[in-house]
C-alpha positions in Angstrom: -30.8 -2.2 21.3 -28.3 -4.6 19.7 -30.4 -4.9 16.6 -30.3 -1.1 16.1 -26.6 -1.1 16.6 -26.1 -3.8 14.1 -28.0 -2.1 11.3 -25.8 1.0 11.7 -22.7 -0.8 10.4 -24.1 -1.2 6.9 -25.3 2.4 6.9 -21.8 3.6 7.8 -20.4 1.3 5.1 -22.6 2.9 2.5 -21.4 6.4 3.6 -17.8 5.3 3.5 -18.2 3.8 0.0 -19.2 7.3 -1.4 -15.7 8.5 -0.6 -12.7 7.6 -2.8 -10.1 5.8 -0.7 -7.6 4.1 -2.9 -4.3 3.5 -1.1 -2.4 6.8 -1.0 -5.6 8.8 -1.5 -7.2 8.6 2.0 -7.4 12.3 2.9 -11.1 12.6 2.3 -12.1 9.5 4.2 -9.7 10.4 7.0 -11.4 13.8 7.2 -14.7 12.0 7.3 -13.6 10.0 10.4 -12.4 13.2 12.1 -15.8 14.9 11.4 -17.5 11.8 12.9 -15.5 12.2 16.1 -15.8 16.0 16.3 -19.6 15.8 15.9 -19.8 13.4 18.8 -17.3 15.4 21.0 -14.8 12.5 21.0 -11.1 13.1 21.3 -9.3 12.5 18.1 -5.8 12.8 16.5 -5.1 13.0 12.8 -1.5 12.7 11.8 0.4 13.8 8.7 -0.1 10.4 7.1 -3.9 10.8 7.6 -4.1 8.1 10.2 -6.7 8.8 12.8 -7.0 7.8 16.5 -10.3 8.3 18.3 -10.5 7.9 22.1 -13.7 7.4 24.0 -13.2 6.9 27.7 -15.6 6.0 30.5 -14.8 5.8 34.2 -13.5 2.6 35.7 -13.0 0.9 32.3 -9.8 -0.4 30.9 -9.7 0.6 27.2 -9.8 -2.0 24.4 -8.3 -1.1 21.0 -10.3 -1.5 17.8 -8.4 -1.3 14.6 -9.1 -1.2 10.8 -7.6 0.4 7.7 -9.2 3.2 5.6 -7.9 2.3 2.2 -9.0 -0.3 -0.3 -7.7 -2.3 -3.3 -9.0 -0.6 -6.4 -9.7 -3.0 -9.3 -12.3 -2.6 -12.0 -13.7 -4.4 -15.0 -11.5 -3.9 -18.0 -13.8 -1.8 -20.1 -15.5 0.1 -17.3 -15.1 3.9 -17.2 -14.3 4.5 -13.6 -12.0 6.9 -11.8 -11.0 5.7 -8.3 -9.7 9.2 -7.4 -13.1 10.8 -7.8 -15.9 8.3 -8.2 -18.0 6.6 -5.6 -18.2 2.8 -5.3 -21.7 1.8 -6.4 -22.8 -0.7 -3.7 -25.9 -2.8 -4.1 -27.6 -5.7 -2.3 -28.7 -8.9 -3.9 -30.0 -12.0 -2.1 -28.5 -10.9 1.2 -25.1 -10.1 -0.2 -23.5 -6.7 -0.7 -21.6 -6.2 -4.0 -20.3 -3.4 -6.2 -21.0 -2.7 -9.9 -17.9 -3.4 -11.9 -15.3 -2.6 -9.2 -14.0 -4.0 -6.0 -16.4 -3.5 -3.2 -14.1 -2.3 -0.5 -15.6 -4.4 2.2 -11.9 -5.1 2.9 -11.6 -3.1 5.1 -14.6 -0.7 4.9 -16.8 -3.0 6.9 -14.3 -3.1 9.7 -14.2 0.7 9.7 -18.0 0.8 9.8 -18.1 -1.7 12.6 -15.8 0.6 14.7 -17.9 3.7 13.9 -21.0 1.7 15.0 -19.4 0.9 18.4 -18.2 4.5 18.9 -21.6 5.8 18.1 -23.3 3.5 20.6 -23.9 3.9 24.3 -21.8 0.8 25.2 -20.3 1.6 28.6 -16.7 0.8 27.8 -13.5 2.7 27.0 -12.5 2.4 23.3 -9.3 3.5 21.6 -10.0 3.3 17.8 -7.2 3.2 15.2 -7.8 3.9 11.6 -4.7 3.5 9.4 -3.8 4.3 5.7 -2.1 2.4 2.9 -2.5 -1.1 4.4 -3.0 -2.5 0.9 0.3 -1.2 -0.3 3.2 0.0 1.9 1.5 -0.2 5.4 3.2 3.1 6.1 0.2 4.1 8.2 0.7 1.3 10.7 4.5 1.5 10.5 4.6 5.3 11.3 1.6 6.0 13.5 2.4 7.1 17.1 0.4 5.0 19.5 2.5 5.9 22.6 -0.5 7.6 24.2 -2.7 4.5 24.1 -3.5 2.7 27.3 -5.1 -0.5 26.0 -3.2 -3.8 25.7 -5.9 -5.8 24.0 -6.6 -5.1 20.4 -9.4 -6.5 18.1 -8.4 -6.0 14.5 -11.4 -6.2 12.1 -9.5 -6.9 8.9 -10.3 -10.5 8.3 -12.3 -12.5 5.7 -13.8 -15.5 7.5 -16.9 -15.5 9.8 -17.0 -17.4 13.0 -13.2 -17.4 13.2 -10.6 -15.8 15.5 -7.3 -15.2 13.7 -4.5 -15.4 16.3 -1.5 -15.5 14.0 -0.5 -14.0 10.6 2.4 -14.0 8.1 5.1 -11.5 7.4 5.1 -9.8 4.0 8.0 -8.7 1.9 7.7 -6.2 -1.0 10.5 -7.1 -3.5 11.5 -5.5 -6.8 13.7 -7.3 -9.3 15.2 -4.8 -11.8 15.7 -6.7 -15.0 18.0 -6.1 -17.9 16.3 -7.0 -21.2 17.8 -5.1 -24.1 15.7 -3.6 -26.9 16.9 -3.0 -30.4 15.5 -1.0 -33.3 13.9 -3.0 -36.1 11.5 -2.3 -39.0 8.5 -4.5 -38.6 5.8 -4.9 -41.3 3.3 -6.5 -38.9 2.6 -6.2 -35.2 0.3 -8.3 -33.1 -1.4 -7.4 -29.8 -2.6 -10.1 -27.6 -4.7 -9.7 -24.5 -5.3 -12.4 -21.9 -8.2 -11.7 -19.6 -10.6 -13.5 -17.2 -8.3 -15.3 -14.9 -9.5 -15.5 -11.4 -6.8 -13.4 -9.8 -7.4 -12.7 -6.1 -5.7 -12.2 -2.8 -2.1 -13.4 -2.8 -2.5 -14.8 0.7 -5.9 -16.4 0.9 -6.0 -17.7 -2.7 -2.4 -18.5 -3.5 -3.1 -22.2 -3.2 -6.4 -22.4 -5.1 -5.3 -23.1 -8.7 -5.9 -19.6 -10.0 -2.8 -19.4 -12.2 -0.9 -16.3 -13.1 -1.6 -14.2 -16.2 2.1 -13.3 -16.6 3.1 -17.0 -16.7 0.3 -18.1 -18.9 0.8 -15.3 -21.4 4.5 -16.1 -21.5 3.8 -19.8 -22.2 1.6 -18.8 -25.1 4.1 -16.3 -26.6 6.7 -19.0 -26.6 4.5 -21.1 -28.8 4.1 -18.1 -31.2 7.8 -17.6 -31.7 7.2 -14.0 -30.5 9.6 -11.2 -30.6 8.4 -9.0 -27.8 7.8 -5.2 -28.2 5.9 -4.7 -25.0 4.6 -6.8 -22.1 2.7 -5.8 -19.0 0.7 -8.0 -16.6 -0.5 -7.5 -13.1 -1.2 -4.5 -10.9 0.0 -5.0 -7.3 2.4 -6.9 -5.2 -0.4 -8.6 -3.3 -2.9 -9.3 -6.1 -2.6 -12.5 -8.2 -2.5 -11.1 -11.7 -5.6 -11.9 -13.8 -4.9 -10.2 -17.1 -1.9 -9.3 -19.3 -1.2 -7.7 -22.6 1.7 -8.0 -25.1 2.6 -6.4 -28.4 4.9 -8.6 -30.5 6.1 -9.7 -33.9 6.0 -13.3 -35.2 7.1 -14.9 -38.4 4.1 -17.2 -38.1 1.2 -16.2 -40.3 -2.0 -14.8 -38.9 -4.1 -18.0 -39.3 -1.5 -20.2 -37.6 -1.3 -17.7 -34.7 -5.1 -17.8 -34.4 -5.1 -21.6 -34.4 -2.5 -21.8 -31.6 -4.4 -19.3 -29.5 -7.7 -21.0 -29.9 -6.2 -24.4 -28.8 -4.4 -22.7 -25.9 -7.5 -20.9 -24.7 -9.6 -24.1 -24.7 -6.9 -26.0 -22.8 -6.6 -23.3 -20.1 -10.4 -23.0 -19.7 -10.4 -26.7 -18.9 -7.3 -26.6 -16.7 -8.7 -23.8 -14.5 -12.3 -24.8 -14.9 -12.9 -21.2 -16.0 -14.9 -20.3 -19.1 -14.0 -16.7 -18.7 -10.4 -17.3 -19.5 -10.2 -15.3 -22.8 -7.5 -14.4 -25.3 -8.0 -11.7 -28.0 -5.7 -11.0 -30.9 -5.4 -7.9 -33.1 -3.1 -7.2 -36.1 -1.5 -4.0 -37.3 0.1 -3.8 -40.8 2.5 -0.9 -41.1 6.2 -0.9 -41.8 7.5 1.2 -38.9 10.6 1.2 -36.8 10.0 -0.3 -33.3 12.0 -1.1 -30.3 11.9 -4.9 -29.9 13.6 -7.7 -28.1 15.5 -10.0 -30.5 14.3 -13.6 -30.8 17.0 -14.7 -28.4 16.3 -12.0 -26.0 12.6 -12.6 -26.2 13.1 -16.3 -25.4 15.3 -15.3 -22.5 12.6 -13.0 -21.2 9.8 -15.5 -21.6 11.8 -18.3 -20.1 12.6 -16.1 -17.1 8.9 -15.5 -16.4 7.9 -19.2 -16.9 10.7 -20.5 -14.7 9.8 -18.2 -11.8 8.3 -20.2 -8.9 5.1 -18.4 -8.4 2.8 -19.8 -5.7 3.3 -22.0 -2.7 6.8 -22.4 -1.5 6.2 -24.4 1.8 3.1 -26.0 3.1 2.0 -28.2 6.0 -1.7 -28.3 6.9 -1.8 -24.9 5.3 0.5 -22.6 3.3 3.3 -21.2 5.4 5.4 -19.5 2.8 4.6 -18.3 -0.8 5.5 -15.8 -3.4 3.3 -13.9 -5.9 4.7 -12.7 -9.2 2.5 -9.7 -8.9 3.7 -7.4 -11.8 5.8 -8.0 -14.9 6.4 -4.8 -16.8 8.9 -5.1 -19.7 9.1 -1.4 -20.6 10.0 -0.6 -17.0 12.3 -3.7 -16.9 10.8 -4.7 -13.5 9.3 -7.7 -11.8 7.4 -7.0 -8.5 7.0 -9.8 -6.1 5.1 -10.2 -2.8 6.5 -12.8 -0.4 4.6 -14.1 2.6 6.0 -16.3 5.4 4.9 -17.2 8.9 8.2 -19.1 9.6 11.5 -17.3 10.0 13.6 -20.1 8.6 11.4 -20.4 5.5 11.5 -16.7 4.9 15.3 -16.9 4.8 15.1 -19.8 2.3 12.6 -18.0 -0.1 14.6 -14.8 0.0 17.8 -16.8 -0.8 15.9 -18.3 -3.7 15.1 -14.8 -5.1 18.7 -13.7 -4.6 19.9 -16.8 -6.5 17.4 -16.1 -9.2 18.8 -12.6 -9.6 22.3 -13.9 -9.7 21.3 -16.4 -12.4 19.8 -13.8 -14.6 22.0 -10.8 -13.6 19.1 -8.9 -12.1 19.1 -6.4 -9.2 17.3 -7.5 -6.0 15.7 -4.8 -3.8 13.7 -5.3 -0.7 11.6 -2.2 -0.6 9.3 -3.0 2.3 8.7 -5.5 5.1 5.7 -5.9 7.3 5.8 -8.1 10.4 3.4 -10.9 11.4 1.9 -11.4 14.8 1.1 -14.2 17.2 -1.2 -14.3 20.2 -1.5 -17.4 22.4 -4.8 -19.1 22.5 -5.0 -19.0 26.3 -4.5 -15.2 26.4 -7.3 -13.2 28.1 -8.4 -11.6 24.9 -8.8 -14.8 23.0 -10.7 -16.3 25.9 -13.1 -13.3 26.0 -13.8 -13.7 22.3 -14.4 -17.5 22.8 -16.7 -16.9 25.7 -18.7 -14.2 23.9 -19.1 -16.4 20.8 -20.1 -19.4 22.9 -22.8 -17.3 24.6 -24.3 -16.4 21.2 -23.8 -19.6 19.3 -23.6 -22.2 22.0 -20.3 -23.5 20.5 -16.7 -22.4 20.1 -15.4 -20.4 17.2 -12.5 -21.5 15.0 -9.1 -20.3 16.1 -6.4 -20.3 13.4 -3.4 -18.7 11.8 -3.6 -17.3 8.3 -1.4 -16.8 5.3 -2.1 -13.1 5.1 -0.3 -10.0 6.4 -2.2 -7.4 8.5 -1.1 -4.4 10.4 -1.3 -6.1 13.8 2.4 -7.0 13.8 3.4 -3.3 13.8 1.2 -2.7 16.9 2.5 -5.8 18.7 6.0 -4.3 18.3 5.0 -0.8 19.3 2.9 -1.7 22.4 4.7 -4.2 24.7 2.4 -6.9 26.0 -0.3 -6.2 23.4 -2.7 -9.1 22.7 -4.1 -9.1 19.2 -7.0 -11.0 17.6 -8.9 -10.6 14.3 -12.6 -11.2 13.7 -14.7 -10.4 10.7 -17.8 -11.2 8.7 -17.6 -13.4 5.6 -15.9 -11.5 2.7 -15.5 -13.4 -0.6 -13.3 -12.4 -3.6 -11.4 -9.6 -1.9 -9.1 -7.6 -4.2 -11.2 -8.6 -7.2 -14.3 -7.1 -9.0 -16.2 -10.1 -7.6 -15.7 -9.0 -4.0 -18.8 -9.5 -1.8 -19.8 -9.6 1.8 -22.7 -11.5 3.5 -25.0 -9.2 5.3 -26.1 -11.8 7.9 -22.4 -12.4 8.7 -22.0 -8.7 9.3 -24.8 -8.8 11.8 -23.4 -11.9 13.5 -19.9 -10.3 13.8 -21.4 -7.1 15.2 -23.2 -9.1 17.8 -20.0 -11.0 18.6 -18.0 -7.8 19.0 -20.7 -6.2 21.1 -20.8 -9.2 23.5 -17.0 -9.4 23.7 -16.8 -5.7 24.7 -19.5 -6.2 27.2 -17.6 -8.8 29.2 
């Protein structure tokens, strides 16, 4: 019976992947979850945010809460024609691994959603309260605003992790920060314009991969533009607060000739490919000759802009055995005059220090600091009943104990810990690699193992 239940998770994931579900566009997938519940005569609630709660009660059973988020990070290969508002993710299997063609896979957190549907669709004799939230990858407004006052459970298994054979018992807080900048453009007639594109950096999740020498396209592009004596016309790099930027583009003027610019670029590209051990690090250059009026930063103002980007402390801020506090320079957009930064911290004193750094940075450059969102972390003691259930179930299957750890990511669990007094929270998951990138993949065997682990835990 367990084998049949395990195979359903992947089937549900394929169904979910047909439905567009970028953050903020979850109505269709939310309706799918409601249809699932309705067709099985399960009680459900869909709120105005498109969060869904499903309740499945059996007599003499204390409910356990299962939780996952409906949305996904939407990234695609640069030249791929794909509309995340309308198109289905093309999932395929290769050598026991699920991947997507040219886009993020959405295993984060589509696999977790599918695992919960699998449990709800089973004949497991236990009460389940299932929570499906929206916009976890952006504002977390779903978890922040959902009404869970009717829930009876005080043990919650969140299925939004990345590591197999692991219980996550603690996570970091996350701060969404906008720095409104003040770089001034002036009109100028330019005989030549250059456009430079930097692509192929590794990017990735700003929690899990902030300490893995992936670089930052905003910083690297700015370093190169300094070498080119660039006067900046436009500059944009990065897509999200919580994604390490992997590509950037700039239009600029330089008094260097085309051949000199090409030589500098070729040398820089080779150096960076070696530094990051990444042959995909690529820089392309194009030239436009037309004497037109443009809005451009002066050489002094361009240098100020580029120095601001290169002096920003992107990356690890504090670390012991693992990263405890970091910041991701997620977006630099010159035309909008904005830097967007994601800060993570699992220590209150360190979060104060890094926010003070950002405020001092703003004072130094006369920028405006705005904290637009904050998501709490969570902590569950290792001797809690829920953790012990998970350990016991894993030990029964594998004849050894799972890893128990804290992580430098932010999940929705902190909101629920605050909303439901006495709530115990733990996170388990299959092995997901490359989340938030077009290289995202999930190991099928690890999905099966995680399903078995979840099943055994619920059966205790």
